[in-house]
N, C-alpha and C positions, 0 to 999 in steps of 0.2 A: 426388343432391349433396345433399338436405336431410337425410337419413341422415345423412350422413358430417358436417352441422353439428350439428346433435343432438347426436350422440354425441360429439364435443370439446367441447360449449359441456357434457356430463357430463361428461368428463373433468376439465376445468377447475374444474368445481364440485367433485369431487372432492378435488385441488388442494388450491385453498383451504381446504376444512374442515377436508384434514391438516395445511395450516401453522399454519392458526386452532387445533387441536388441540393443537398442539405446545407453538406459543408461551402456551398457556395454560396445559400443563404445564409448564413451565417458572419460570411467574409462579407459580404455585402451590405449587411447589418451592421458590422464592424466597423466597416467605412463609412456609412452616413454619421453612425454616432460620431464620430472623429470627426467628422462635417461639422454636425450640426455643437459640439463642442468645443467649437474653435476657440481661443480664448485670446485676445489682441494686448494683454499684458498693458492695457493705458497708454499705450502708444502715442508719442508727442504728435506725433505728426496729423495723427487724427484732432486729438485734442485742441492742436492751434486752428485749423479746419471749421473745429464745429465750434466753438467761441468765438471764433472770424464770422462765420457764417451769421450767429445768434445777432450777431450785432448789428451787420449788414442787413437781416431781415427787421429789425428794431427800426433800423435808420426809413427801411422801404416802404416801414406801414403808411396809410392814410393818414393818420393822426397817431404821430407815435407819443408813448407817457414821455412829458417833461424831464427830464434828466435822467432819464432809464440807463442802465447798462453798467455805469461805474463800476460795479464787484465784477466784473466779466472783463473790462479792461484789464481793470489792474493783473486779474490772472491770466489774463490773453499775454500781458508786457512780461510778467513772470517767466512764461513757458516760450516766447519771442527771443529773451533775455540767455535760458538756458540753453535752447537751441543754437545761439549765436557763440555760445560755451563752447558747446561741443563736438561741432560740426567743424570741418575741414573746409566746407565750402557754403557760403548763402545765397550761393546764384541758384535757389533752389524755386519753386512755384510755390510749396508751402512755406516758407520762411517770406518772400516777394510777397504772396496773397496778404499775410496774415498782419505783416506791416504796413499794408498800406490801406487797408479796411479799417485798422486802428488808427492810421493818420486820419481816414475821413470820420472817422467818430469824434477827432477829440481835436478837430476843426469845428464842428457842428454840436456839442453836445455842452449844456448849460452846467452841467457839476462842475465842481473845482476840481481843473487837474494841475491842478500848477507843478506840484510834485510827480507829477508822470511826462510831464513836457521834456525832460530832460533826457530822461532815460532813452524816449521814443526816438529823442533826435540823436543819440548813438545808433543806434540802429539803421533810422533810416539816412544816413548819410551814406552808405555802404552801395545802397540799392539803385534799380528806377521805378519808381513809383509804376503799380497797373493800376487801372481803371477800376475801382472800387466803389461801394457804398451805394448811390441811387441815380439814375437820371430821372427827370422832370419829361412825363409824355403829355402835352399841353392836349393833345387830339387822339385817340385812339385810330378813328380811320382814317389819318394819317399814314398810319403803317396797313389796314387792311387795302386801301385806294388801290394798293402797290400789287395787290396780290391776283396772281390770275387765273383764278378756281378751276377752270377748265384744261388750263394747262398743269397744272400740279395734278389736277385727276388723273391726264393722263399720263403723266410721269410717274405715279404710285402703281395706275394698274398695269404698266408699260413694262415692271421688270419681273423679271420672272429666273427662275433655279436654268442656268446654264449649264449644258455637261459639254461642250466641243469646244474647245478653245485654239487657238495657234499656239503652236511651243516656242513662247519667245516670254523671257522677263517683264512686268510692267516696271516702269521705269521707277526711279524711289522721288523722282519729284514728285509724281502724279499721284502716287501714294501719300507723304507729304499735305498735299491738298487735300485728298479725300479724307485725311484722320484728321487736318483741322474744319473740316467741313463738320465729320461726325463727333467732333468734341464737342456742337451747339447740344447734345442728347443733354436733357435735365440728367440729376444725377441727387443721390437724397443731402442734401445740408450741400451742397454745391462739392459733394468730396472727389466727385472724378476718380473713380480708383480705379478704372480701366485702364488695360495695355492690350499692345497689338504688337506679339510676335510674329513676327512674318519672313519670307526666307523667296527668292527667287535663283538662287543657289540652285542647278538640276540634281546635284547628287543629293543634296537634301530634300528638297524634293519626292525624289526618290524616295527616300527610305521615310519620310513622311504619307507616302500614296500607300505603302505597305500597312500601316498602322493606324490610318481612319476609319473607325468601322461606317460601313453604311455608304462604301461607292467601289462596290462587287460590280464589276464590268469594263469600268472605265476606271482602272488601279492606276494607269500609264498617263490618262487625259488631262490631269491639272497641273498646268506648268508653272504656280505659284500659291503660295498657304499663308495663312493670315491665323494666329493661335489667339481667341480675344481672351484673356484673362482680366479676373476681378479681385482686389488687394484685399483680404480678410481681415486685416487690420485695419481698416477705415472704418470699420465699423463695431458698435459697442456688446457687451454680454446679453443685450434685450432684443440684438437685429439680428440672431443668427440666420443664417441661411438669405439674408437680402441682398449679400453679392450679387447672388443668382439675378436677380430682381432690375439691379440696377448695371449690372452684366450683359442682361437681356435690351435693354434700354437702347445701349450704346447698339448692340449689334445689330439694330431696325437700321439706327441712322447709317453705322459703318456700308452696311451691303446699298443702299438707298442711294450711299457717296460716290459710292462704289460707280452706279450707275449714271449718274450725274454726270461724271467723268470718261460715259462711255465703257468701263469696264465689267465685263460679264464675272454672276457668282455664284455661289451655290453651298449653302448652310448647312454643317453635319454635324448633328448632336454627337458629345463628347461623354457619356455618362461617368460621372462618377468612379462607380466600381470597374469597368469596365476595364479586362487587365494588358491592355496598351496605352493606359494613362499613366503610369511610371516611365514606360520608355519614353512615348511623346513630352514626360516633362522632361529628362534627364537631356532627350538630343536638344531642346530648345533652350535649357537652364531654364525652367521656369521657377524660381523661389517657394519656396514651402507655402508662403504666406499667399500665393494666388492661387485661383482654382481658375481651369478652365472652365469657360462657359460656350464654347464651340470651337469649330474649325473652320474657318471659311477657304475656300479653293475658289482663285479667280485667276480672272487674265483678259486678254482681248478675245473675243469671241471669233469663231470661223462663220465666213459670211452666211454659210447655209447650218439654219442649227435646228433644232425640235425644240419646243416647249409643252409642258403638261396642258392639257384643253382640261383643268380639273378645275370646275364649275364653287363659287363662294357658297356661304352659307344664304338662307333670305336673311336677310335684315331683323324680318320679325322675329326669327330665331335667336339673334343677336341681340336684340338691344329690347332689354327685358326694364320695363317700371316696377320700379318698387312700391310693393303696398302702402296703403295709407291708412287703408281699415283699422291700425292697432291704434291709430294716434287720436287718443280724446281731444277735445275739444280747447282743454288744460294744455295738450302742447305732448301732455305724457307720454310715452308709450308702455302699454300693457306688455 
């Protein structure tokens, strides 16, 4: 009888685990579906940046089409005026960038823009112009000649995930320089959709330490945290999940920029369906339109440290040439 009872308990335990697994799977599917179906509702900030970048990209082409972009310029001007009328401040990157690029376009186009100039002047008088348009580079070798490939190779290969830090905050001024460097990361249409939510406050650091998945064994070692997020409203309805791509690119630049300023770091995945995500969002006051890309623990490294001696894949397993055997002489692909 005792054997039968134990067997029944085991079967009931298996059934319970199966039910919980099914519930978790359905919950994760629901969260992922919400992620994919995010709708930015024609965000005006996104539309301004897309139109501005389209004009700027056209100006930067080797041989721009004569008189291109008039309709885009008119639409951009309409949006900038709408933004100006409905915003409490125009001292923002979106507005200033849009006006600056529009100004460069109006100064270089061959189109008849006489009707646009007065409207543009009304907008531009209240801002400090940003660098915009394009810059002529007469010889690319002038850029490459100052690059020290050996030093750059050492810099990239010397960065490791570090898990032993001094228990002290990183100064805000240093973080500002780090982010300024990391902002050189490329992004789709220069939308720069990424934010860095950080803390060096011990009480908040302690709370985040308890919520980060994957830090078992050194929950109290990290002295500073950054949550890298990306703005989903910066992307259109056919660009679903591209915020992860853009955020991931910035993430790489961010940890390399930390390394450049002698700040050690370790990246932690934050799966979208992890049960601690809502708690992290609430703790960091992250708005619904931003998705958490990853968490970065960082700090001044302890003098004596350990780094994992993990080998990298051989290049020939990563570098794969696209086959050409399906292309006919006509250039068509079968």
